[in-house]
N, C-alpha and C positions, 0 to 999 in steps of 0.2 A: 651419535656416532663419532662426531668430532671430539667430544669430551673423552670417549673411550680410547680413541687414538692418541689423544694428548696425554691421558693418564698412563697408557702403556709406555709411551716414550719417556715420560717423566720417571717411571719406575726403572726403566732400563738405564737411565742416566745415573741412578743411585744403586747400582748392582750390588755392592758389598752389603749395605745395610738391609736392602730388600731380601737378598739371599739368606741372610741370617734369620730374618723373620720367617721366611718360607720354611727353612729347615726346622726351626723350633716348633712351628705349627704342625708341620708334617709328622714329626716324631711323636708329638702328643696325640694326633689323630691316629697314627699307626698303633700306638699303645692302647688307646681307648677301644678301637674297633677290634684289635686282636684279642684283647682280654674279653670283650663281650662275645666274640665269636667262639672262643675256646670255652667260655663259661656255659653258653647255651648248648653247644654241641657236645660238651662233656656230659651234661644232663641227659641229652637225647641219646647219646651212646650208651650210658649206663641203663637208661630206661628201656632201650632196645635189646639189651642183652638177654633178658628173659621176658617172654610175652605169653600170656595164656596160662601161666602157672598160678594156681590159687594159693598154695601153701608150700613153704620150704620147711622141712622137719629135720632137726638134728639134736645132738646132746645139748642139755641146758647150758646156755652161755649168754652172751649179749646178742640182741637182735641184729645189730649192725655187723658184729663179728661173724655171725652165722651167714648172713647175706654175702659179705665180702669173700669169705673163705669158700663157700659152696658154689657160688655163681661166678664171681670175678677172680677166683684163684689168688686172692690177696690174703696173706696171713695163714695161720694154721689152725686146725681143730684139735682141741685138747683131748676130746673123747669121741667115741663113735656110737653108733646105734646097732643093737643086736639084730641079726637077720630075722629072728623070731618076732621082734617088735615090728619090724618093717612089714612082714607078711600079715601080721595081725591088723595093723592099721590100714594097709593097702586093700584088705579084703572087706573093710567096713562098708556098710550101705551108703550109697551116694558117691563113692570114689570111682571115677571114670577111668583114670589111669594113674600109674605111679612109676617114677624113674629112680632107681637106686644110683647113688654116687659114691665112689670110693677114691679118695685122694690121698696124696702123701708121697708119690713117686715122681720122678722127673727124668727127662732125657735132654741133655745138653741145654739146660735152662728152661725147657718147655715142660709144662705140667702134664702128668699122665693121669687120665681119668678112667677108672674102672666102672663099667655100666653094663646094661644089656640092650637088646634090640629095641626095647620100648623108647630108648633115648632118641633113636633116629626116626621113630614113628610119631612121637608126641612132643618132643622138645620144639619150642617155637621161639623166634626172635623177631625184633622189629615189630611190624604190625601183623603178628601171628603168621609169620612166614616159616615154612617147614625147612629143615635141613635138606640140602641136595648134594649130589655127588658130581664133582668135576670129572673124576675118573674112578673106575672101580666100583665097589659095592661095600655093604656093611660086612663086619666080621661074622664068620660062621664057625670058627674054630678057635680054640683057646690060645693058639700061638699066632693069631692074626691081629693087626692093628689098623685103625683108620685115623688118618692124621688131618689136621687143619691146614688151610691154605698157606698160612704164614710159616708153619713148620716146613712144608714142602718147599716153599720159595727160599727160605733162609738157609736151610740145610741141603737143598738140592736133591731131595728125595723123589723117587719115582716108584711106581708099582713094582712089587717084587723085591725091593731092597729089604735087607735084614737089619734090625736095630736092637740095641741093648738098653734096657731100662735100669735106672739106679735108684737106690734109697735117697731120700732128701729132696727138698724143693729148691727152686732157683738154680744157680750154677754150682751149688754145693752138693756133692754126691758122697754118701757114706759107704755104699756097697753096690757093686755092679752085679746084676743078675746075668752073668756071662753064660750060664748053663740054660738060660731061657730066652733065646733070641726070638724076636717077633717079626713076622713078615707083613709088609705094608700091602693091604688089599684094597684100600680106598683112600681117596683124597677129596675132602669136602669142598664145596664151592665157598668163596669168601662171604663172610657175614658181617665183618666189621665189629665182631664181638670177641670175647676170650676163647670162643670155640675155635677160631682161626689159629690160636697159639696152643692148642691142646692135642694130645695124642689119646685116642680112645681105644681101650682094650676091654675084653670080656671080664666080668667080675671074677670068674673062676681063674683067669690068668693071673690076676693079682694074688689070689690065694696060693696058687701053685708056685709062684715066684718066691713067696715068703715061707712056704712050707719047709720046716726044718731049719729056719733061720733064727731060732730063739736066742742064739748068741749075739744077735744084733738088736735085741729088743730095746736096748737103751737109746737107740737112735730115735729121731723125731718121726715116729711112725706109730700108728694105732691099730693096724689091721693085720699084723703078722701073727695070725693064729692058725691052727690046723684046719684043713678043709674037712667038713663033715662027710658022712658016709655017702650021701647022695650028690656030692659035688657042689653043694651050695656054700657061699661064704658064711662065716660065722658073725662077721661084723662089717658094717659099711660106715661111711662118714656122714652121709645125710641122704635125704630123698625128696623128690618133688612130687606134688600131688595136684591133680586136676579133678574137678567134680562135675557131676551131671547137672547140678543146679547151684547157683551162688548161695542158696539157702543153707546148703550143707557146710559152707566154709566156716562160719563162726561156730557152729555146733561142734564140728570135728576139731576145730582149733582148740576150743575149750577142753574137749575130752583129752586131746594130746597133752596139753599143758598140765592136766591133772592125772596123767597116765601113771598107774601104780607100779607097773612092772619095772620101769626104769625112769630116770629123770630126763624127760624130753621137753622140747619146746617147738612150737610151730609159729612161723611168721608169715605175714602177707607181704610179698616183695614190694608192691607199690607203696604201702604204708611205711615200710622200713626205709625205702629210698627217700621219702619225704622227710623222715627223721634225720637221715644222713645229710641232706641238703640244708636242713635247719641248723645242724651243727656247723656246717661249713659256710653259712651265710655271712658270718662276721669276716671271714677271709675274702669272700666275694666283695663285700662292702669296702674293705681296706684296699683291695686292688683297684676298684673303681674310684675310690677316693684319691689314690695315688695318681692314677691317670688323669683325673679331673684337676688335681693340683698342678700337674705338668702342663696341662692345657691352659690353666689360669696364668701360670708363669709365662708361657709363650705369648699369650694375648697381651699381657702387661709389657712384655719385651717389645712387641710390635708397637704398642702405644708410646712407650718411651722413645723408640726410634723415630716415630712420626713427629712427636713433639720436639725432639732434639733437632730434627731436620727443618722444622717449621721456621725457626728463627733465621736459618740460613737461606730460606726460600722467600723471604719477604721481598727481596729485589725482584725475584722471578714473578711473584704475585703482582707486584706493582707494574711490571711490564705488561702482564696480561690485562690489568685494568686499563693501562694506557692504550691498548689496541681494541678496547671495546667490551672487555669481559665485565659482567656485573657481579656484585657480591655473591648472588646465589649461584653463579657459574663457578666461582671459586669454591664455594661450599660443596657443590656437586662434584667438582674435580677431586677434592681431597677425600670425600666419602667414597667415591668410586675407586680411588687408589687403595683404600683399606679393604674394600670389598674384593678387589682383584687379588690382593695379597692373601686374604683369608680363603678365598675360593681356590686359588692355585695351590696353597699349602694343604688344603683339605684333599684335593684331587691327588696330589703327590702322596699324602699320607695314606689314602685308600690303596694306591698302587703298592706302596711299601708294605702295607698290611697283608696284601695278597702274597707278595714275595716272601714275607716272613712265615706265613702259613704254609707255603709250598716247602720251605726249608724245614719247618717244625713238624710237618705232617707225618713223615715216617718215624721221627723220634718219639712223638706222642703216642703213635700206634705201637711202637716197639716197647716202650718203657712204662706206659700207663694204660694201654689198651683203649685209649680214647681215639675215635676215628673222626677226623676233621674233613668235611666235604667243602670243596671250593665252589660255592654257589654265589649267585648275585646277591647284592646287599639286600637284607630283609627290610621290611617297612620300618622297624625300630632303628636299624642301623642308618637308613636314609634320614630318619628324623634326627638322629645324632649328628650326622654330617651337616644337615641343613641348619641345625642349632648352632654348630660351631661356626659356620659361615656367617650366620646372622649375628652371633656374638662378636665376631671379628669386625663386622660392619658397624655394629653399635659402638665398639671401642674406638673405631676410627672417626666417630662423629665428634668427639671432643676436639681433636686437632682441626677438624673441618669447621667447627663453630669458631674456634680461635682465629682460623684463617679468614673467616667471614668478617670478623670484627677488625682484624688487621687491615683488610682491604678498605674498610670504611674509614679507619683511622688514618691510613696512609694517604687518604685524599684521592686526588686524580679523578674527580667526578667526571662522568661521561656526559658530553653535550648531546642533547637530543634534537 
């Protein structure tokens, strides 16, 4: 207890150099924990976006491109799937449900998704949670729209408001469908997925908005074709499939990939996500390497500071020896000082990490769809923090050992 009090006062006596060490350690801890938290929760957020879907089917393209465009609304689909093929595949033995998806339109930067009522019944997110309504209900008419929670919050929309959908994705709109206003009849509960940033309309509404717009066919759109006689769309972007048994998944996937009517492909979301993370693993390693390098530099800076101050403290150590302190007391004092610096720097770094996440949380949600949850430190994060504190203490052992030998060399043996 006396040593702890003495170490604290000694550190307060050297405010400037100690503060510099604290700041560098805190920044490195902040970077390390923030990168780790974003990395883990980005994976969880992506994995939670679609749950319970066995296959995603679309025009033949790259696996990752199909996943990103159909589920995460990232990128564009070059081709679509004919409605006839969708019906043929969705009626095959073993298919429990199918959800058609038609993408390519936008409203003030938010994606518009054409689908049917099966979307609200069978689409699952997180741990197979169903979609719920914060207000209103699902669409029942071609001029009705159901919006995600982020759309409602950002644009201030409420039930009954009329909106206009436009050609083109993102903030770029090529043509506004002013003659086809849509009425908001439902607002979905927050999900932490791209659903929150999406407007959902009936498939037939997409077709009717584009009927007769052939003069705009050169725009980035793939479903502006005429509506058929029974009011069904002629083409969709992709569709999701769920099966009665997992045994059907590989069999029907093989059949779809060899489908003769048109060039289609089927992917399993979980497998494709693992491929995506495999591609991005080098970026993860570089980020962790960068934060590790910053931590190493900060610990070396602390070591340099302690060693530089050591020669100036020989008089102080000699006085401590003169009043009865033994060499191991000096060693314990010096090592305790390095432990206090590393512990305090780590605690400050954890606090700074949480503050950074609070600031970055809405930005990550808005621009990347990644939902960050402010939870207590995980077991792995606690291990990282403990490792940093231990590393700081080990680094401080070098000046502590030197101080031990200084005290022996400087004499002043204690009489017993």
